N, C-alpha and C positions, 0 to 999 in steps of 0.2 A: 618662160615668156611665150606668148601665143605666136606660133610660127606662121599661121595663116595671116594674122594681123601684120606681122613684119613684112610678109610678101606683098600685102595690099599697100602698105605704106611705102615700100621700095618702088612699087609700080607708079604710085602717085608722085613720088619724089623725082623719078627719072624724067617725068614730063616737065619738071622745072629745070632741066638741063638744056632745054631747047633755046635757040638763039633769041626767042621772044624775051627771055629774061636777061638781066644785066650780068656782067661778069662777077660782081660781088655776090650776087644771089647764087649763081651757079657754083661758085667755089664753096659756099657755105653748105649747099646741098650735097656736093661731092664729099665733103668732110663727114657729113652725117651717114652717107651710104657706106663709106669705108670704115667707119668706127665699129668695132666689134660690139660695143655697148649700144644697143639700138633704142635706148630709152628716149634720147633726144629726137631721133628720127620719128618714133611713134608719136610722141607728144606734139611734134610739129606737123604731122600729116594724118593722124588717125581720123580727123574730121575736118570739115571746112568750117572756119571761123564763122559763126552764125551771125548774120545781120538781123538783129532783133528789133523790137519796137523802139528801142532807144539808140540803135546804131550798132557800133562795134566797140569791143574793148578786149584787149589781150596783151600777151607778152610780145615784144618786138623781136623780129627775126625772120628768117626765110621759112616758108612753108604755108600750107593752106590753113593751118590753125594758128597763125601768127599775124601780127600787125606789120604790114610792109606796104610798099607803094602799089603792089598788085592787089592785095585784099582791099586796101582802101580805094584803089582804082576801080575795082569791080563794083564796090558799093556806090561810088560816085557816078559811074556810068549808068548803073541801074536807077539811081535817084534822078539823074538827068533825063533818062528815058521816060520816067514816070511824069516828071514835071512837064516835059514837052507834049505828052499825051493829055495831061490834065489841062494844059493851056495851049492848045494848038494854034491860037492866033498870034503867038509870040509875045514879046515884051516881058518875058520872064526874067527875074533877077534873083540873086541869092547873096547872102552875106557869109563870108568865110573868115574864121579866126582860129587862133591856136593859143596854147598856154606855154609854159616854160620847158616842157619836156623835151628830152633828146629827140631829134628828128622832127620836132613839131613844125618848124618853118618849112622844111622840105615837104612834109606831108600836106601842109596847108596850100603851098604853091602848086603841088600836084593836083589837089582837089580843084583849085581855081582854074588851072589849065584845062582839066577835063570838062568842067562846066562850060567854060568859054568855047572849047572846041565843039560843043554841042549847041552853040548859038545862044547860050544863057549869059546874061550880064552878071558880072561878079563884083561885089564890093568886098575887097580884100583888105583887112586891117594891116597897117604898116609893120606892126610888131605884136607881141603878145598882149592879149586883153582878157579881162574877166569874162567868164561865161555869161553872167547877167547882162553885160554890155553887148554881147553878141545878140542876145534875145531882144534887147532894147533897139539895136540897130536894124534888125529885121522889120520891126514895127515902124521905126522912124522912116526908112526908105520905101516902105510899102513892098518889100521883097516878098517873094512867094515861097521862100524856104531859106535854109541856111545850114551851115556845118561848123561845128567847133571841134578842132582836133585837140582832144584832151582825154586823160584817164583819171581826171579828178584827183582823188586822194590816194590812188593806188601806189604801190612801190615803184621805184625808178625803172624797173624792167618793162613797165606797161606803157602803152599809149592807147588812144581810142578815138572814137568818131561819133559825135552826137549830132543827130539829124533833127532839124527843126522845120516846122511848117510856117505858113505866112502869118500866123497869129503870134509868133515868137515863142511858142511852146514846142517841146519835143513831140514828135509825130504821134498822133492817135488815129483810131479807126475813123474812116475806112482807109485813110492814106497809108497807115503803117503796113497793113498787109499788102496793099497795092505796090508799095515800094519794094517790100520784101520779094514779092513775086517777080518784079522786074530785075532785082539784083540777082536772084537765083538763075535767071536766064543768061546772065552775062558770062562770057569766057574771057580769059586774059587777052586774047587776040582781038576782042571787040572794043577794048578800051581805047578811047581817043586821047592819047597823052599829049599831043601837040596842041598847045593852047593858042588862043587868038588874043594877042595883047590889047587890041582895040576894045575888047569887051571886058577888060579887067581894070577897075578903078581902085586905086589905093586910097584908103580912108584912115583917119586917125584923130588928130586934135579936136576938130570940129565936133566929132561924135562924142569925144570925151566930155566936152563942155555941155553938150545937150544932155548927156547921161547924168552928169553931176547936178544939173538943174532939175532934172526929173527926180533924182534921189531926195532932194529937199522936200518933195511932197510927202515923204514919210514922217516929216517932223510934226510933232504934236504941240509942243510948248516951247517956243523960242525964248520966252522970258526967263525960264528956268536955266536955259543954256547961258544966257547973258549974265545971269547972277553967278553961275559956276563955270565961267569960261576958262578958268585956270585948273579945271579938273585934270589931275595928273594921269595921263593915258600912256601906256606902253603898247606898241603895236609890232607884230611880226607878220611879214608877208610869206614866210615859209618858202623862200626862194622863188615865189611865183608872181602872179599877175596883179596882185593887189598893191604892189610896192609903191606905185605912183598914185593911183586913183584913190585909195583909202585915205591917206593923209590929206589929199586935196579935198575930198568930200568932208572930212571932219572939220577942216578949216573953214569950208564954205558954210557949215552949220554954226560956226562961231567958237569952236574949241581952239585954244591957243597953246596948250601945253601938251604937245604930241611928241612922244619920244619913240624912236624905232630901234628894233634889235638889229644892229648893223650887220652881223654875220648872216642873218637870214633875209636881208634885203638884196643879197647878191643873186642874180638870176642864174640858176644852176639846176639842170634836169637830173643831176645825180643826188641832189638833196643831201649834201655832205654833213649837215649839222643834226640830222634826225635819222632814226632807223626807218621811219615811214612818215611821209608828210600828211598825216591824218590827224585832224584836230581831236578825234576820239581817243588818240593815244596820249597819255600823260607826258611821256618822255619828250614829245615834240614841243611841249610848252616850257621845258626846263630853262632855256636861255632867256625867255621872256620873263619868267618869274625871278630869275637871278637879277636881271636889270631892274625889274619892278621893285625888288628889295633895296637895291642900291639907290634908286631915285625916290623911294617912298611913294610909289605910285598908288593911285586909288584902284586901278584895275589894269589887267593885261588882256589884250585881245589879239586874235590871230585869224588869218584866212588860210584855207588850203590852196594848193597851187593854182587852181582855176578860179579861186575867189567866189565860189558859190556857197561854201560852208564856212562857218565861223566857230571860234572857240573863245570862251570867256573865263577868266580867272579873277576871283575876288577874294577879299579878306574875310575870314570868319571872326567870331566874337573874340578870339585870342590874337587877332592880327595876323594869323597864318594864312598862306595862300591855299585856296581850294579851287579845283577846276569844276565848274558847273557842268552837269551832264546835259545832253541834248534836250531831254525832257524838261529839266529845270530851266534851261534857257527859254524853251518854248513857253513854259508857265509864266515866267517873268514878263515876257513880251505881251502875252494875252492879258495878264493882270493889269499891267500899266496902260495898255491901249484902252481897255474897257473902263478902268477906274478914272483915268485922266480925261478921256474923251467925254465921259459922263459929267465930270466936274466942270469941264469947259463948255458944256452944251454942244459938243460935236458928235454925240452918239445918236444915230438915227434909228428909227423903228425898223427899217428894212435892211440895216447893215447886217452883214454875215461874215463868219469866219469858217476856216476849213482846217481839218486835221486828218492825218492818215490813220488807218485802223490800228496800226501797231503803236501809235503814240499814246501818251498818258491820258487816262480818263478824267484826271483832275480838271483839265481844260473844259470839259463839258459842264462841270459844276459852276465854273466861272461864268460861262456864257448863259447858263440857266438863270443865275442870279440877276444878270443884267438884261434878261429878256432878248438876247441876241441869238439868231439862228446859228447853229454849228453843224457843219456837214462833215460826214466821214467819207473818206475816199481811199483808194489803194495807195500803197507806197510808191513814191515817185512824184515829182512836182508837176509832171504833165497832167496828172489827175487833178491836182489843185488848180492848174491853169484851165482845165476843162470846166470846173465849177465857176471860175471867174467869167469865162467866155459865155457860159449858158445864161448868166444873170446880167451881162453887160447892158446898161441902159435901163435896167429894171430894179436891181438891188446894188448896194454899194459894198464892195469887198474891202475889209479893213484889216485883214491879216490871216496868214495861214502858215502852217509849219509841220515839221516832222521830227521824230526823235533823233535823227541822224544829223543834228547840228545845222539844219536848214530852215530858213524863215524868209518870208516875203511880206513886207509891211505895206505895200502899195501896188497899184495895178499897171504901172507903165512897163513892167517886166513880167515875163511869164515863166520864170524859173527862179529857184532860190537865189537870194541876192545878199551876199555877205557885206559888200560896201554899205548898202542901205541899212542892213541890220546892225552893223557895227556902229553906225552913226546913231541909230535909235537906242541901242543898249547904252551908249555913252550919255544920251539924253536921260535915260532912266537912272543911270548912276548919278547924274547931276541932280535929278529930282530927289533921289534918296539923300544925297549929301545936303541938299537944301533943308531937309528935315532932320539932319544930324544922324542919318542912317547910311548903311552900305547896301550893296546889292544882296549880300548875305542876309541882312535884316529884312529886306523885302521878301526874300525866299521864305524866311521864317514866318513872316506875316501871312503868306499864302498857305503854308502848312497849318497854321493855327486856325485860319478861317475856313479852309476847304478840306482839311484832312491831310495827314501825312501819307506820302507814297514813296516807294523806292522802285526804280526801274533798273533792270539789269539785262544786258544783251550778251548772249553766248554765240560765238562764231565757231562752228565745227568745220575746219578746213579739210577738204578732200580733193587734192589736185589730180589732173590727168583723167584718162578714160575710166580707170577703175574707181576713182573718186566720184566721177559723175554718176556711175552706176550705183555706187553706195548711197549717194544722196537721194537718188530716185527711189531706191528701196526703202530708205528711212521714211520718206514721205508716205509711201504706200502702207508701210507698217502702222504709222500713226493714224492714217486715214481708216484703215480696216480695223484697228484695235485702239480706239481713243482711250485716254486715261479716264478713270472714274474718280480719282483723287489726285491732288497735287500738293505735296508737302503737308498732308494731313487735312487739307481743305477739300470739301466735296464739290465735284464739278457738277454744275446745274445746267449749263448751256454749252452746246457744241456748234461751232460754225465752220462750214466747209465752203470756201469761196470758189472751189473748182466745180462743185455741183450747185452752188448758190442755195444751199439748204441750211437751216438752223434747226437744231434738235434740242428739246428740253428734256428734263429728267424723266418725264412721263412717256418719252418716245414720240411726242407730238412734233411734227415737222412743219415749218413755215418757209416761204421763199424769201431769200435775201434780195433786197432791192439795190442792185449794183449794175453799172453799165456794161460790164463784161465779166467773164470768169477769170480767176487767178488762182495759182497754186499756193493757197494760203489756208492754214488751219488755225482756229482759235478756240480756246477753252476758258470759260468763265466759272468762277467758284462762288459759293454762297457768301463768302466773306470779302468779296471784291477782288480777289486774286484773278489776274488775267495772264494767259500765256498764248503767244502767237508763234507760229513756226512757218518758215518759207525758205525755199532755196534762193540764194542771191542771184540776181539777174546779170551781175557784172563780174562776179568773182567765183572761184570754185569752192563754195562753202554753203552750208545750210545755217540759217540764223534763227535763234530762239530769243523772243522778247518776253521778259518776265516783269510783271508789275504786282507789287504787294501793297496793302493799304492798312492804315490804322487811324482811328478817329479820336485817340486819347491825348493828342498834343495840345497843351494849353499854354505853353511858353517855350521859348528857345532852349530852355534848360532841358527839355524833354528830348531834344533832337538826337543827342548821342545815344541815349537809351533806345530810341526807336531805330536808329541805324543798326545797332547791334542786334536788335530783334529781327530786323529785315534780313540781315546777313544770314542769320540762322534759318529763317523761313526760306530764303532763296536756296540755301544748301539742301534743304529738305526737298524742294521742288526739283532740283537737279537730280537728286537720288530717285525721285519718282519717275523721271524721264530717262534714267540710266545715262546721265551725262556727267557723272562724277569723274 
């Protein structure tokens, strides 16, 4: 173990023994200092938890590299300083919320106190609320910013801090770097912890009603819902914020047969019924599928703890449950919106949709067929929100999403919105049932018309300082030595979003038209294979996104054959990338 690093971490830790810090924190730091095993000390103090463009996210505990009232306090003090500089005339307000995670209420109240101590009015939700409702409330109140205390779908040890600007989207340039600069100037002793109660307004039910009313704008065809109002729906809140609002939204749309997974409707930041509250993980849907089988449900839906992501489970041709991937979910949304809006005369010539660069390319074939503009943007809904904002009043946004189980079907919110998306997917299931079909059948129709694809994500987890160094080195290796083939397919195009350059097989370079740089690499093959790689911005891992394609599907009977082919192809790509 690096002795110099230990010495540096011990010096930083001793600063946390000062009277500025509470007794609980000091005791935790003393325990780390006295422990012969210095691994916890190093991981807690080897760096300062970075306030990035999306805010903070990390493991809870004492230390500069942990989520606690001091790291959250410095972030909030810096954010408050920036807001007061940006709006020197006063009248500034923010919205503050939190999800179900341990310490969530404490952290949210700390955030509210600090903003109010800096003369900023705070609209503080009375209890946990979904992330999209925080975004909605910022726009509703004309606030100039907001904070949601959440770690989204991360494991129970985590918490986080999402920073929003006045448009209801997570902060983008130039405000992101401006806030970061202010946060980096703040020391613990600068934090104004003592709040001003006169500047804190508790909000709740009225905003819920307004949000539910707005969600109905995502509805495309109420007639089909009325015909299929008894659609058998099973819903899981995964111990989080969707537990009240999702069933209410579904009922407001006209659905009457809504069944909930009782064990997962209990608010609990320890997430006792799942290994991880992530809709990308199949095990998290086990209880929902079990109840769905018992009740003969048409579909099972779930939201992650802060209800921005959703998961969908439908029946295959044999009546067995299958969990739709994030890309499949995205494709079904786009297919239905375009097809049904066209049929109902609701599709305008200037309508547009948005996808992230790592999401499936099948969506581009759909928008091309219907003559609708599709925009590519970076991973993260703040970039989708940027596209909406840029075209507000000029073009109509009709949907956007990403592979990681996030979709936004309307423009009253500027983050991914699971309650609205769940209502819409149930409308799509009702539309399918109206035709004697299931969501699975709709997916097969998509593959037959637009070509089969399979997407696969690989997460290489590397925690701690050594892990961060390893991830950095992996990206440099791929950047300096890009693959020439992937699973036997010839690479014909290389994209580097850090340098904003695209290179073809002949060595010709062109400039990528993007609003900023990003540490992402992409490789495209002659047969349609696409591979993207980027470090996660919120977790200690590097992510690989694989997409393989085939155009020979003519019926649903071909699906199993193509799945087997895709698995073989993906295994070969892993070998090419040394990821076996």
